[in-house]
HTML snippet that shows the backbone in 3Dmol.js (N, CA, C, O; Angstrom):
<script src="https://3Dmol.org/build/3Dmol-min.js"></script>
<div id="view" style="width:600px;height:400px;position:relative"></div>
<script>
const pdb = `
ATOM      1  N   MET A   1      71.934  -4.200 -54.460  1.00  0.00           N
ATOM      2  CA  MET A   1      72.887  -3.852 -55.852  1.00  0.00           C
ATOM      3  C   MET A   1      73.354  -5.044 -56.778  1.00  0.00           C
ATOM      4  O   MET A   1      73.322  -6.117 -56.176  1.00  0.00           O
ATOM      5  N   PHE A   2      73.655  -5.105 -57.706  1.00  0.00           N
ATOM      6  CA  PHE A   2      74.446  -5.899 -58.416  1.00  0.00           C
ATOM      7  C   PHE A   2      75.779  -5.259 -59.553  1.00  0.00           C
ATOM      8  O   PHE A   2      75.633  -4.208 -60.177  1.00  0.00           O
ATOM      9  N   TYR A   3      76.672  -5.875 -59.617  1.00  0.00           N
ATOM     10  CA  TYR A   3      77.818  -5.466 -60.253  1.00  0.00           C
ATOM     11  C   TYR A   3      77.696  -5.554 -61.605  1.00  0.00           C
ATOM     12  O   TYR A   3      76.831  -6.310 -62.048  1.00  0.00           O
ATOM     13  N   ALA A   4      78.478  -4.854 -62.453  1.00  0.00           N
ATOM     14  CA  ALA A   4      78.251  -4.734 -63.948  1.00  0.00           C
ATOM     15  C   ALA A   4      78.719  -5.922 -64.580  1.00  0.00           C
ATOM     16  O   ALA A   4      78.218  -6.199 -65.669  1.00  0.00           O
ATOM     17  N   ASN A   5      79.750  -6.816 -64.008  1.00  0.00           N
ATOM     18  CA  ASN A   5      80.110  -7.866 -64.728  1.00  0.00           C
ATOM     19  C   ASN A   5      79.540  -9.225 -63.944  1.00  0.00           C
ATOM     20  O   ASN A   5      80.110 -10.313 -63.857  1.00  0.00           O
ATOM     21  N   GLU A   6      78.359  -8.870 -63.447  1.00  0.00           N
ATOM     22  CA  GLU A   6      78.095 -10.082 -62.757  1.00  0.00           C
ATOM     23  C   GLU A   6      77.949 -11.482 -63.542  1.00  0.00           C
ATOM     24  O   GLU A   6      78.352 -11.486 -64.705  1.00  0.00           O
ATOM     25  N   HIS A   7      77.385 -12.724 -62.989  1.00  0.00           N
ATOM     26  CA  HIS A   7      77.168 -14.028 -63.367  1.00  0.00           C
ATOM     27  C   HIS A   7      76.138 -14.519 -63.093  1.00  0.00           C
ATOM     28  O   HIS A   7      75.608 -14.043 -62.089  1.00  0.00           O
ATOM     29  N   GLU A   8      75.320 -15.749 -63.872  1.00  0.00           N
ATOM     30  CA  GLU A   8      74.299 -16.367 -62.958  1.00  0.00           C
ATOM     31  C   GLU A   8      74.519 -17.227 -62.329  1.00  0.00           C
ATOM     32  O   GLU A   8      75.437 -17.957 -62.703  1.00  0.00           O
ATOM     33  N   PRO A   9      73.777 -17.570 -61.051  1.00  0.00           N
ATOM     34  CA  PRO A   9      72.631 -17.334 -60.996  1.00  0.00           C
ATOM     35  C   PRO A   9      72.291 -15.951 -60.754  1.00  0.00           C
ATOM     36  O   PRO A   9      73.109 -15.117 -60.366  1.00  0.00           O
ATOM     37  N   VAL A  10      70.901 -15.686 -61.022  1.00  0.00           N
ATOM     38  CA  VAL A  10      70.544 -14.034 -60.647  1.00  0.00           C
ATOM     39  C   VAL A  10      70.754 -13.919 -59.182  1.00  0.00           C
ATOM     40  O   VAL A  10      70.237 -14.715 -58.399  1.00  0.00           O
ATOM     41  N   HIS A  11      71.536 -12.898 -58.793  1.00  0.00           N
ATOM     42  CA  HIS A  11      71.753 -12.653 -57.418  1.00  0.00           C
ATOM     43  C   HIS A  11      72.109 -11.030 -57.129  1.00  0.00           C
ATOM     44  O   HIS A  11      72.483 -10.270 -58.022  1.00  0.00           O
ATOM     45  N   VAL A  12      71.935 -10.654 -55.794  1.00  0.00           N
ATOM     46  CA  VAL A  12      71.789  -9.151 -55.562  1.00  0.00           C
ATOM     47  C   VAL A  12      72.728  -9.157 -54.160  1.00  0.00           C
ATOM     48  O   VAL A  12      72.622  -9.951 -53.224  1.00  0.00           O
ATOM     49  N   HIS A  13      73.651  -8.072 -54.288  1.00  0.00           N
ATOM     50  CA  HIS A  13      74.264  -7.988 -53.273  1.00  0.00           C
ATOM     51  C   HIS A  13      73.732  -6.802 -52.051  1.00  0.00           C
ATOM     52  O   HIS A  13      73.104  -5.768 -52.279  1.00  0.00           O
ATOM     53  N   GLY A  14      74.109  -7.217 -50.977  1.00  0.00           N
ATOM     54  CA  GLY A  14      73.194  -6.281 -49.861  1.00  0.00           C
ATOM     55  C   GLY A  14      75.012  -5.872 -49.021  1.00  0.00           C
ATOM     56  O   GLY A  14      75.863  -6.633 -48.561  1.00  0.00           O
ATOM     57  N   LYS A  15      74.973  -4.543 -49.133  1.00  0.00           N
ATOM     58  CA  LYS A  15      76.179  -3.881 -48.162  1.00  0.00           C
ATOM     59  C   LYS A  15      75.959  -2.959 -47.000  1.00  0.00           C
ATOM     60  O   LYS A  15      75.206  -1.996 -47.146  1.00  0.00           O
ATOM     61  N   SER A  16      76.442  -3.136 -46.082  1.00  0.00           N
ATOM     62  CA  SER A  16      76.295  -1.743 -45.088  1.00  0.00           C
ATOM     63  C   SER A  16      77.795  -1.980 -44.333  1.00  0.00           C
ATOM     64  O   SER A  16      78.196  -3.064 -43.910  1.00  0.00           O
ATOM     65  N   GLN A  17      78.508  -0.716 -44.274  1.00  0.00           N
ATOM     66  CA  GLN A  17      79.394  -0.533 -43.385  1.00  0.00           C
ATOM     67  C   GLN A  17      80.622  -1.242 -43.777  1.00  0.00           C
ATOM     68  O   GLN A  17      81.467  -1.354 -42.890  1.00  0.00           O
ATOM     69  N   GLY A  18      80.874  -1.719 -44.879  1.00  0.00           N
ATOM     70  CA  GLY A  18      82.124  -2.217 -45.338  1.00  0.00           C
ATOM     71  C   GLY A  18      81.828  -4.137 -45.350  1.00  0.00           C
ATOM     72  O   GLY A  18      82.525  -4.917 -46.000  1.00  0.00           O
ATOM     73  N   ARG A  19      80.818  -4.483 -44.597  1.00  0.00           N
ATOM     74  CA  ARG A  19      79.959  -5.694 -44.812  1.00  0.00           C
ATOM     75  C   ARG A  19      79.240  -6.042 -45.921  1.00  0.00           C
ATOM     76  O   ARG A  19      78.433  -5.234 -46.382  1.00  0.00           O
ATOM     77  N   GLU A  20      79.421  -7.239 -46.484  1.00  0.00           N
ATOM     78  CA  GLU A  20      78.582  -7.572 -47.653  1.00  0.00           C
ATOM     79  C   GLU A  20      78.128  -9.097 -47.637  1.00  0.00           C
ATOM     80  O   GLU A  20      78.903  -9.986 -47.286  1.00  0.00           O
ATOM     81  N   SER A  21      77.064  -9.293 -47.964  1.00  0.00           N
ATOM     82  CA  SER A  21      76.245 -10.549 -48.318  1.00  0.00           C
ATOM     83  C   SER A  21      75.770 -10.365 -49.402  1.00  0.00           C
ATOM     84  O   SER A  21      75.626  -9.244 -49.890  1.00  0.00           O
ATOM     85  N   ARG A  22      75.343 -11.788 -50.137  1.00  0.00           N
ATOM     86  CA  ARG A  22      74.208 -11.943 -51.192  1.00  0.00           C
ATOM     87  C   ARG A  22      73.327 -12.824 -50.965  1.00  0.00           C
ATOM     88  O   ARG A  22      73.281 -13.618 -50.026  1.00  0.00           O
ATOM     89  N   ALA A  23      72.282 -12.632 -52.231  1.00  0.00           N
ATOM     90  CA  ALA A  23      71.088 -13.499 -52.384  1.00  0.00           C
ATOM     91  C   ALA A  23      71.025 -14.187 -53.716  1.00  0.00           C
ATOM     92  O   ALA A  23      71.124 -13.589 -54.788  1.00  0.00           O
ATOM     93  N   GLU A  24      70.887 -15.228 -53.610  1.00  0.00           N
ATOM     94  CA  GLU A  24      70.886 -16.107 -55.093  1.00  0.00           C
ATOM     95  C   GLU A  24      69.276 -16.306 -55.154  1.00  0.00           C
ATOM     96  O   GLU A  24      68.606 -16.867 -54.287  1.00  0.00           O
ATOM     97  N   ILE A  25      68.800 -15.737 -56.343  1.00  0.00           N
ATOM     98  CA  ILE A  25      67.392 -15.883 -56.507  1.00  0.00           C
ATOM     99  C   ILE A  25      67.260 -17.017 -57.393  1.00  0.00           C
ATOM    100  O   ILE A  25      67.898 -17.079 -58.444  1.00  0.00           O
ATOM    101  N   ILE A  26      66.546 -17.818 -57.054  1.00  0.00           N
ATOM    102  CA  ILE A  26      66.455 -19.266 -57.931  1.00  0.00           C
ATOM    103  C   ILE A  26      65.069 -19.150 -58.651  1.00  0.00           C
ATOM    104  O   ILE A  26      64.015 -19.051 -58.023  1.00  0.00           O
ATOM    105  N   VAL A  27      65.163 -19.173 -60.193  1.00  0.00           N
ATOM    106  CA  VAL A  27      63.835 -18.958 -61.010  1.00  0.00           C
ATOM    107  C   VAL A  27      63.564 -20.138 -61.702  1.00  0.00           C
ATOM    108  O   VAL A  27      64.411 -20.508 -62.515  1.00  0.00           O
ATOM    109  N   LEU A  28      62.333 -20.949 -61.508  1.00  0.00           N
ATOM    110  CA  LEU A  28      62.027 -22.105 -62.157  1.00  0.00           C
ATOM    111  C   LEU A  28      60.756 -21.611 -62.883  1.00  0.00           C
ATOM    112  O   LEU A  28      59.876 -20.836 -62.509  1.00  0.00           O
ATOM    113  N   ASN A  29      60.929 -22.309 -64.060  1.00  0.00           N
ATOM    114  CA  ASN A  29      59.322 -21.836 -64.914  1.00  0.00           C
ATOM    115  C   ASN A  29      58.768 -20.424 -64.793  1.00  0.00           C
ATOM    116  O   ASN A  29      57.570 -20.189 -64.635  1.00  0.00           O
ATOM    117  N   GLY A  30      59.814 -19.409 -64.885  1.00  0.00           N
ATOM    118  CA  GLY A  30      59.463 -18.150 -64.932  1.00  0.00           C
ATOM    119  C   GLY A  30      59.190 -17.498 -63.512  1.00  0.00           C
ATOM    120  O   GLY A  30      59.038 -16.289 -63.335  1.00  0.00           O
ATOM    121  N   ALA A  31      59.149 -18.467 -62.532  1.00  0.00           N
ATOM    122  CA  ALA A  31      58.575 -17.951 -60.896  1.00  0.00           C
ATOM    123  C   ALA A  31      59.968 -18.160 -59.950  1.00  0.00           C
ATOM    124  O   ALA A  31      60.814 -19.052 -60.017  1.00  0.00           O
ATOM    125  N   VAL A  32      59.887 -17.126 -59.150  1.00  0.00           N
ATOM    126  CA  VAL A  32      60.946 -17.275 -57.995  1.00  0.00           C
ATOM    127  C   VAL A  32      60.415 -18.279 -57.109  1.00  0.00           C
ATOM    128  O   VAL A  32      59.414 -18.209 -56.397  1.00  0.00           O
ATOM    129  N   SER A  33      61.528 -19.563 -57.311  1.00  0.00           N
ATOM    130  CA  SER A  33      61.227 -20.696 -56.087  1.00  0.00           C
ATOM    131  C   SER A  33      62.102 -20.676 -54.939  1.00  0.00           C
ATOM    132  O   SER A  33      61.829 -21.427 -54.002  1.00  0.00           O
ATOM    133  N   GLU A  34      63.037 -19.984 -54.879  1.00  0.00           N
ATOM    134  CA  GLU A  34      63.981 -20.106 -53.699  1.00  0.00           C
ATOM    135  C   GLU A  34      64.974 -19.029 -53.889  1.00  0.00           C
ATOM    136  O   GLU A  34      65.466 -18.684 -54.964  1.00  0.00           O
ATOM    137  N   ILE A  35      65.277 -18.399 -52.379  1.00  0.00           N
ATOM    138  CA  ILE A  35      66.263 -17.471 -52.201  1.00  0.00           C
ATOM    139  C   ILE A  35      67.068 -18.054 -51.315  1.00  0.00           C
ATOM    140  O   ILE A  35      66.589 -18.547 -50.294  1.00  0.00           O
ATOM    141  N   ARG A  36      68.654 -18.090 -51.615  1.00  0.00           N
ATOM    142  CA  ARG A  36      69.604 -18.585 -51.080  1.00  0.00           C
ATOM    143  C   ARG A  36      70.740 -17.304 -50.654  1.00  0.00           C
ATOM    144  O   ARG A  36      71.304 -16.667 -51.543  1.00  0.00           O
ATOM    145  N   TYR A  37      70.928 -17.094 -49.524  1.00  0.00           N
ATOM    146  CA  TYR A  37      71.852 -16.437 -49.071  1.00  0.00           C
ATOM    147  C   TYR A  37      73.078 -16.588 -48.682  1.00  0.00           C
ATOM    148  O   TYR A  37      73.078 -17.553 -47.917  1.00  0.00           O
ATOM    149  N   ALA A  38      74.192 -16.137 -48.794  1.00  0.00           N
ATOM    150  CA  ALA A  38      75.565 -16.493 -48.783  1.00  0.00           C
ATOM    151  C   ALA A  38      76.670 -15.458 -48.369  1.00  0.00           C
ATOM    152  O   ALA A  38      76.214 -14.323 -48.508  1.00  0.00           O
ATOM    153  N   SER A  39      77.575 -15.452 -48.047  1.00  0.00           N
ATOM    154  CA  SER A  39      78.538 -14.437 -47.584  1.00  0.00           C
ATOM    155  C   SER A  39      79.487 -14.171 -48.755  1.00  0.00           C
ATOM    156  O   SER A  39      79.578 -15.056 -49.605  1.00  0.00           O
ATOM    157  N   VAL A  40      80.170 -13.102 -48.887  1.00  0.00           N
ATOM    158  CA  VAL A  40      80.895 -12.828 -50.051  1.00  0.00           C
ATOM    159  C   VAL A  40      82.375 -13.061 -49.932  1.00  0.00           C
ATOM    160  O   VAL A  40      82.970 -12.630 -48.944  1.00  0.00           O
ATOM    161  N   LEU A  41      82.916 -13.628 -50.749  1.00  0.00           N
ATOM    162  CA  LEU A  41      84.422 -14.041 -50.427  1.00  0.00           C
ATOM    163  C   LEU A  41      85.132 -12.623 -50.483  1.00  0.00           C
ATOM    164  O   LEU A  41      84.911 -11.769 -51.342  1.00  0.00           O
ATOM    165  N   GLY A  42      86.229 -12.490 -49.181  1.00  0.00           N
ATOM    166  CA  GLY A  42      87.167 -11.397 -48.958  1.00  0.00           C
ATOM    167  C   GLY A  42      86.231 -10.273 -47.965  1.00  0.00           C
ATOM    168  O   GLY A  42      86.752  -9.275 -47.467  1.00  0.00           O
ATOM    169  N   ARG A  43      85.103 -10.550 -47.824  1.00  0.00           N
ATOM    170  CA  ARG A  43      84.147  -9.394 -47.220  1.00  0.00           C
ATOM    171  C   ARG A  43      83.676 -10.127 -45.743  1.00  0.00           C
ATOM    172  O   ARG A  43      83.517 -11.346 -45.680  1.00  0.00           O
ATOM    173  N   GLY A  44      83.461  -9.163 -44.485  1.00  0.00           N
ATOM    174  CA  GLY A  44      82.865  -9.821 -43.599  1.00  0.00           C
ATOM    175  C   GLY A  44      81.387  -9.828 -43.916  1.00  0.00           C
ATOM    176  O   GLY A  44      81.009  -8.925 -44.663  1.00  0.00           O
ATOM    177  N   PRO A  45      80.427 -10.745 -43.452  1.00  0.00           N
ATOM    178  CA  PRO A  45      79.010 -10.801 -43.745  1.00  0.00           C
ATOM    179  C   PRO A  45      78.365  -9.761 -42.888  1.00  0.00           C
ATOM    180  O   PRO A  45      78.835  -9.361 -41.823  1.00  0.00           O
ATOM    181  N   LEU A  46      77.064  -9.285 -43.525  1.00  0.00           N
ATOM    182  CA  LEU A  46      76.130  -8.414 -42.604  1.00  0.00           C
ATOM    183  C   LEU A  46      76.000  -8.937 -41.282  1.00  0.00           C
ATOM    184  O   LEU A  46      76.294 -10.075 -40.916  1.00  0.00           O
ATOM    185  N   ASP A  47      75.476  -7.886 -40.514  1.00  0.00           N
ATOM    186  CA  ASP A  47      75.303  -8.481 -39.150  1.00  0.00           C
ATOM    187  C   ASP A  47      73.972  -9.219 -38.909  1.00  0.00           C
ATOM    188  O   ASP A  47      73.345  -9.474 -39.938  1.00  0.00           O
ATOM    189  N   ALA A  48      73.532  -9.533 -37.975  1.00  0.00           N
ATOM    190  CA  ALA A  48      72.311 -10.143 -37.629  1.00  0.00           C
ATOM    191  C   ALA A  48      70.979  -8.902 -38.186  1.00  0.00           C
ATOM    192  O   ALA A  48      70.177  -9.183 -39.077  1.00  0.00           O
ATOM    193  N   ASN A  49      70.988  -7.945 -37.663  1.00  0.00           N
ATOM    194  CA  ASN A  49      69.812  -7.163 -38.091  1.00  0.00           C
ATOM    195  C   ASN A  49      70.301  -6.591 -39.580  1.00  0.00           C
ATOM    196  O   ASN A  49      69.448  -6.776 -40.448  1.00  0.00           O
ATOM    197  N   GLU A  50      71.203  -6.102 -39.915  1.00  0.00           N
ATOM    198  CA  GLU A  50      71.347  -5.897 -41.445  1.00  0.00           C
ATOM    199  C   GLU A  50      71.142  -7.358 -42.331  1.00  0.00           C
ATOM    200  O   GLU A  50      70.749  -7.298 -43.497  1.00  0.00           O
ATOM    201  N   MET A  51      71.381  -8.398 -41.810  1.00  0.00           N
ATOM    202  CA  MET A  51      70.685  -9.553 -42.544  1.00  0.00           C
ATOM    203  C   MET A  51      69.169  -9.736 -42.520  1.00  0.00           C
ATOM    204  O   MET A  51      68.499 -10.134 -43.472  1.00  0.00           O
ATOM    205  N   ARG A  52      68.777  -9.446 -41.488  1.00  0.00           N
ATOM    206  CA  ARG A  52      67.230  -9.368 -41.537  1.00  0.00           C
ATOM    207  C   ARG A  52      66.651  -8.642 -42.340  1.00  0.00           C
ATOM    208  O   ARG A  52      65.713  -9.012 -43.046  1.00  0.00           O
ATOM    209  N   PHE A  53      67.212  -7.360 -42.325  1.00  0.00           N
ATOM    210  CA  PHE A  53      66.533  -6.005 -43.209  1.00  0.00           C
ATOM    211  C   PHE A  53      66.883  -6.736 -44.745  1.00  0.00           C
ATOM    212  O   PHE A  53      65.992  -6.794 -45.593  1.00  0.00           O
ATOM    213  N   PHE A  54      68.084  -7.215 -44.983  1.00  0.00           N
ATOM    214  CA  PHE A  54      68.344  -7.604 -46.529  1.00  0.00           C
ATOM    215  C   PHE A  54      67.328  -8.560 -46.960  1.00  0.00           C
ATOM    216  O   PHE A  54      66.679  -8.537 -48.006  1.00  0.00           O
ATOM    217  N   GLU A  55      67.282  -9.400 -46.007  1.00  0.00           N
ATOM    218  CA  GLU A  55      66.353 -10.626 -46.489  1.00  0.00           C
ATOM    219  C   GLU A  55      64.837 -10.171 -46.747  1.00  0.00           C
ATOM    220  O   GLU A  55      64.189 -10.516 -47.736  1.00  0.00           O
ATOM    221  N   GLU A  56      64.345  -9.316 -45.681  1.00  0.00           N
ATOM    222  CA  GLU A  56      63.222  -8.650 -45.979  1.00  0.00           C
ATOM    223  C   GLU A  56      62.961  -7.904 -47.495  1.00  0.00           C
ATOM    224  O   GLU A  56      61.941  -8.009 -48.176  1.00  0.00           O
ATOM    225  N   ILE A  57      64.377  -7.001 -47.866  1.00  0.00           N
ATOM    226  CA  ILE A  57      64.120  -6.413 -49.059  1.00  0.00           C
ATOM    227  C   ILE A  57      64.035  -7.387 -50.311  1.00  0.00           C
ATOM    228  O   ILE A  57      63.217  -7.350 -51.230  1.00  0.00           O
ATOM    229  N   VAL A  58      64.935  -8.139 -50.140  1.00  0.00           N
ATOM    230  CA  VAL A  58      64.859  -9.368 -51.245  1.00  0.00           C
ATOM    231  C   VAL A  58      63.585  -9.962 -51.316  1.00  0.00           C
ATOM    232  O   VAL A  58      62.874  -9.743 -52.297  1.00  0.00           O
ATOM    233  N   THR A  59      63.192 -10.724 -50.348  1.00  0.00           N
ATOM    234  CA  THR A  59      61.851 -11.309 -50.417  1.00  0.00           C
ATOM    235  C   THR A  59      60.759 -10.453 -50.816  1.00  0.00           C
ATOM    236  O   THR A  59      59.970 -10.905 -51.645  1.00  0.00           O
ATOM    237  N   ALA A  60      60.619  -9.511 -50.445  1.00  0.00           N
ATOM    238  CA  ALA A  60      59.428  -8.586 -51.122  1.00  0.00           C
ATOM    239  C   ALA A  60      59.705  -8.003 -52.476  1.00  0.00           C
ATOM    240  O   ALA A  60      58.729  -7.752 -53.184  1.00  0.00           O
ATOM    241  N   ARG A  61      61.067  -7.724 -52.985  1.00  0.00           N
ATOM    242  CA  ARG A  61      61.384  -7.609 -54.047  1.00  0.00           C
ATOM    243  C   ARG A  61      61.912  -8.406 -55.206  1.00  0.00           C
ATOM    244  O   ARG A  61      62.364  -7.962 -56.261  1.00  0.00           O
ATOM    245  N   ALA A  62      61.766  -9.774 -54.796  1.00  0.00           N
ATOM    246  CA  ALA A  62      62.311 -10.808 -55.378  1.00  0.00           C
ATOM    247  C   ALA A  62      62.036 -10.611 -57.152  1.00  0.00           C
ATOM    248  O   ALA A  62      62.941 -10.692 -57.982  1.00  0.00           O
ATOM    249  N   ASP A  63      60.681 -10.359 -57.453  1.00  0.00           N
ATOM    250  CA  ASP A  63      60.520 -10.498 -58.641  1.00  0.00           C
ATOM    251  C   ASP A  63      60.629  -9.170 -59.602  1.00  0.00           C
ATOM    252  O   ASP A  63      60.575  -9.159 -60.831  1.00  0.00           O
ATOM    253  N   GLU A  64      60.786  -8.133 -58.778  1.00  0.00           N
ATOM    254  CA  GLU A  64      61.499  -6.898 -59.352  1.00  0.00           C
ATOM    255  C   GLU A  64      63.057  -7.034 -59.566  1.00  0.00           C
ATOM    256  O   GLU A  64      63.647  -6.592 -60.552  1.00  0.00           O
ATOM    257  N   ILE A  65      63.546  -7.591 -58.692  1.00  0.00           N
ATOM    258  CA  ILE A  65      65.154  -7.715 -58.825  1.00  0.00           C
ATOM    259  C   ILE A  65      65.398  -8.588 -59.962  1.00  0.00           C
ATOM    260  O   ILE A  65      66.307  -8.268 -60.727  1.00  0.00           O
ATOM    261  N   VAL A  66      64.707  -9.670 -60.196  1.00  0.00           N
ATOM    262  CA  VAL A  66      64.793 -10.677 -61.638  1.00  0.00           C
ATOM    263  C   VAL A  66      64.538  -9.762 -62.708  1.00  0.00           C
ATOM    264  O   VAL A  66      65.444  -9.570 -63.518  1.00  0.00           O
ATOM    265  N   ALA A  67      63.558  -9.229 -62.825  1.00  0.00           N
ATOM    266  CA  ALA A  67      63.303  -8.420 -64.219  1.00  0.00           C
ATOM    267  C   ALA A  67      64.205  -7.338 -64.279  1.00  0.00           C
ATOM    268  O   ALA A  67      64.471  -7.010 -65.435  1.00  0.00           O
ATOM    269  N   LYS A  68      64.718  -6.728 -63.458  1.00  0.00           N
ATOM    270  CA  LYS A  68      65.722  -5.643 -63.497  1.00  0.00           C
ATOM    271  C   LYS A  68      67.318  -6.211 -63.979  1.00  0.00           C
ATOM    272  O   LYS A  68      68.134  -5.527 -64.597  1.00  0.00           O
ATOM    273  N   TRP A  69      67.467  -7.269 -63.641  1.00  0.00           N
ATOM    274  CA  TRP A  69      68.770  -8.427 -63.802  1.00  0.00           C
ATOM    275  C   TRP A  69      68.591  -8.826 -65.647  1.00  0.00           C
ATOM    276  O   TRP A  69      69.472  -8.699 -66.497  1.00  0.00           O
ATOM    277  N   ILE A  70      67.301  -9.276 -65.832  1.00  0.00           N
ATOM    278  CA  ILE A  70      67.280  -9.424 -67.153  1.00  0.00           C
ATOM    279  C   ILE A  70      67.199  -8.219 -67.965  1.00  0.00           C
ATOM    280  O   ILE A  70      67.846  -8.203 -69.012  1.00  0.00           O
ATOM    281  N   ASP A  71      66.533  -7.252 -67.654  1.00  0.00           N
ATOM    282  CA  ASP A  71      66.588  -5.832 -68.545  1.00  0.00           C
ATOM    283  C   ASP A  71      68.258  -5.333 -68.719  1.00  0.00           C
ATOM    284  O   ASP A  71      68.761  -4.831 -69.724  1.00  0.00           O
ATOM    285  N   PHE A  72      68.815  -5.590 -67.626  1.00  0.00           N
ATOM    286  CA  PHE A  72      70.407  -4.974 -67.723  1.00  0.00           C
ATOM    287  C   PHE A  72      71.342  -5.989 -68.334  1.00  0.00           C
ATOM    288  O   PHE A  72      72.157  -5.702 -69.211  1.00  0.00           O
ATOM    289  N   PHE A  73      71.158  -7.330 -67.759  1.00  0.00           N
ATOM    290  CA  PHE A  73      72.172  -8.543 -68.477  1.00  0.00           C
ATOM    291  C   PHE A  73      71.684  -9.086 -69.637  1.00  0.00           C
ATOM    292  O   PHE A  73      72.527  -9.337 -70.498  1.00  0.00           O
ATOM    293  N   VAL A  74      70.480  -9.344 -69.890  1.00  0.00           N
ATOM    294  CA  VAL A  74      70.082  -9.889 -70.999  1.00  0.00           C
ATOM    295  C   VAL A  74      69.727  -8.942 -71.950  1.00  0.00           C
ATOM    296  O   VAL A  74      70.277  -8.899 -73.050  1.00  0.00           O
ATOM    297  N   LEU A  75      68.989  -8.303 -71.663  1.00  0.00           N
ATOM    298  CA  LEU A  75      68.329  -6.996 -72.747  1.00  0.00           C
ATOM    299  C   LEU A  75      69.462  -5.871 -73.026  1.00  0.00           C
ATOM    300  O   LEU A  75      69.553  -5.239 -74.079  1.00  0.00           O
ATOM    301  N   HIS A  76      70.006  -5.780 -72.303  1.00  0.00           N
ATOM    302  CA  HIS A  76      71.206  -4.522 -72.187  1.00  0.00           C
ATOM    303  C   HIS A  76      70.332  -3.086 -72.142  1.00  0.00           C
ATOM    304  O   HIS A  76      70.646  -2.092 -72.798  1.00  0.00           O
ATOM    305  N   LYS A  77      69.335  -3.159 -71.363  1.00  0.00           N
ATOM    306  CA  LYS A  77      68.611  -2.057 -71.102  1.00  0.00           C
ATOM    307  C   LYS A  77      69.327  -1.023 -69.934  1.00  0.00           C
ATOM    308  O   LYS A  77      70.024  -1.561 -69.074  1.00  0.00           O
ATOM    309  N   PRO A  78      69.170   0.288 -69.913  1.00  0.00           N
ATOM    310  CA  PRO A  78      69.905   0.827 -68.968  1.00  0.00           C
ATOM    311  C   PRO A  78      68.592   0.559 -67.499  1.00  0.00           C
ATOM    312  O   PRO A  78      67.399   0.442 -67.776  1.00  0.00           O
ATOM    313  N   ILE A  79      68.965   0.517 -66.413  1.00  0.00           N
ATOM    314  CA  ILE A  79      68.251   0.339 -65.433  1.00  0.00           C
ATOM    315  C   ILE A  79      68.155   1.492 -64.339  1.00  0.00           C
ATOM    316  O   ILE A  79      69.258   1.988 -64.111  1.00  0.00           O
ATOM    317  N   LYS A  80      67.089   2.048 -63.594  1.00  0.00           N
ATOM    318  CA  LYS A  80      67.406   2.932 -62.676  1.00  0.00           C
ATOM    319  C   LYS A  80      67.721   2.483 -61.445  1.00  0.00           C
ATOM    320  O   LYS A  80      66.933   1.676 -60.950  1.00  0.00           O
ATOM    321  N   PRO A  81      68.897   2.873 -60.675  1.00  0.00           N
ATOM    322  CA  PRO A  81      69.303   2.384 -59.668  1.00  0.00           C
ATOM    323  C   PRO A  81      68.409   2.984 -58.127  1.00  0.00           C
ATOM    324  O   PRO A  81      67.996   4.141 -58.044  1.00  0.00           O
ATOM    325  N   GLU A  82      68.273   2.168 -57.245  1.00  0.00           N
ATOM    326  CA  GLU A  82      67.134   2.489 -56.335  1.00  0.00           C
ATOM    327  C   GLU A  82      68.231   2.377 -54.831  1.00  0.00           C
ATOM    328  O   GLU A  82      69.106   1.512 -54.880  1.00  0.00           O
ATOM    329  N   ARG A  83      68.167   2.993 -53.939  1.00  0.00           N
ATOM    330  CA  ARG A  83      69.031   2.823 -52.893  1.00  0.00           C
ATOM    331  C   ARG A  83      68.101   2.863 -51.691  1.00  0.00           C
ATOM    332  O   ARG A  83      67.714   3.942 -51.243  1.00  0.00           O
ATOM    333  N   ILE A  84      67.676   1.499 -51.073  1.00  0.00           N
ATOM    334  CA  ILE A  84      66.864   1.268 -50.150  1.00  0.00           C
ATOM    335  C   ILE A  84      67.608   1.461 -48.769  1.00  0.00           C
ATOM    336  O   ILE A  84      68.625   0.790 -48.593  1.00  0.00           O
ATOM    337  N   THR A  85      67.161   2.370 -47.722  1.00  0.00           N
ATOM    338  CA  THR A  85      67.693   2.674 -46.712  1.00  0.00           C
ATOM    339  C   THR A  85      67.020   2.408 -45.637  1.00  0.00           C
ATOM    340  O   THR A  85      67.639   2.442 -44.573  1.00  0.00           O
ATOM    341  N   ARG A  86      65.649   2.091 -45.631  1.00  0.00           N
ATOM    342  CA  ARG A  86      64.995   1.820 -44.677  1.00  0.00           C
ATOM    343  C   ARG A  86      63.925   0.957 -44.908  1.00  0.00           C
ATOM    344  O   ARG A  86      63.430   0.793 -46.023  1.00  0.00           O
ATOM    345  N   ARG A  87      63.454   0.254 -43.624  1.00  0.00           N
ATOM    346  CA  ARG A  87      62.603  -0.881 -43.692  1.00  0.00           C
ATOM    347  C   ARG A  87      61.423  -0.719 -44.577  1.00  0.00           C
ATOM    348  O   ARG A  87      60.990   0.423 -44.735  1.00  0.00           O
ATOM    349  N   LEU A  88      60.784  -1.825 -45.240  1.00  0.00           N
ATOM    350  CA  LEU A  88      59.551  -1.388 -45.874  1.00  0.00           C
ATOM    351  C   LEU A  88      58.455  -1.599 -45.124  1.00  0.00           C
ATOM    352  O   LEU A  88      57.452  -1.281 -45.763  1.00  0.00           O
ATOM    353  N   LYS A  89      58.224  -1.974 -44.105  1.00  0.00           N
ATOM    354  CA  LYS A  89      57.211  -2.015 -43.208  1.00  0.00           C
ATOM    355  C   LYS A  89      56.758  -0.861 -42.666  1.00  0.00           C
ATOM    356  O   LYS A  89      55.837  -0.882 -41.850  1.00  0.00           O
TER     357      LYS A  89
END
`;
const viewer = $3Dmol.createViewer("view");
viewer.addModel(pdb, "pdb");
viewer.setStyle({}, {cartoon: {color: "spectrum"}});
viewer.zoomTo();
viewer.render();
</script>
C-alpha cells in the first residue's frame, strides 16, 4: 500500500498484525534497478515470513507498483486498490 501523502522515492508499505516495513523502488532510465527494504519509524518490522512474502510480491510486481505510483501521485488518476493475501506461486 501507499499512503495518500507519500513522497519520493517510489515506495510501498507492507503491513501485517500492526507491523510494517517498506520497499523503496529505485528507477533509473525508466527501469527498476534496485529495491531497498527498510523498517518504518514507530512500527515493529514485519517478521521473517511476512518479509519474505512482502519481498516476493514487490519483486514480482515492481513495475506495476511504479506505474500505479505515477498514475496516483504524478498524473492524479484514481487507482484501484488491490489486497494481496496469498503467495503468488
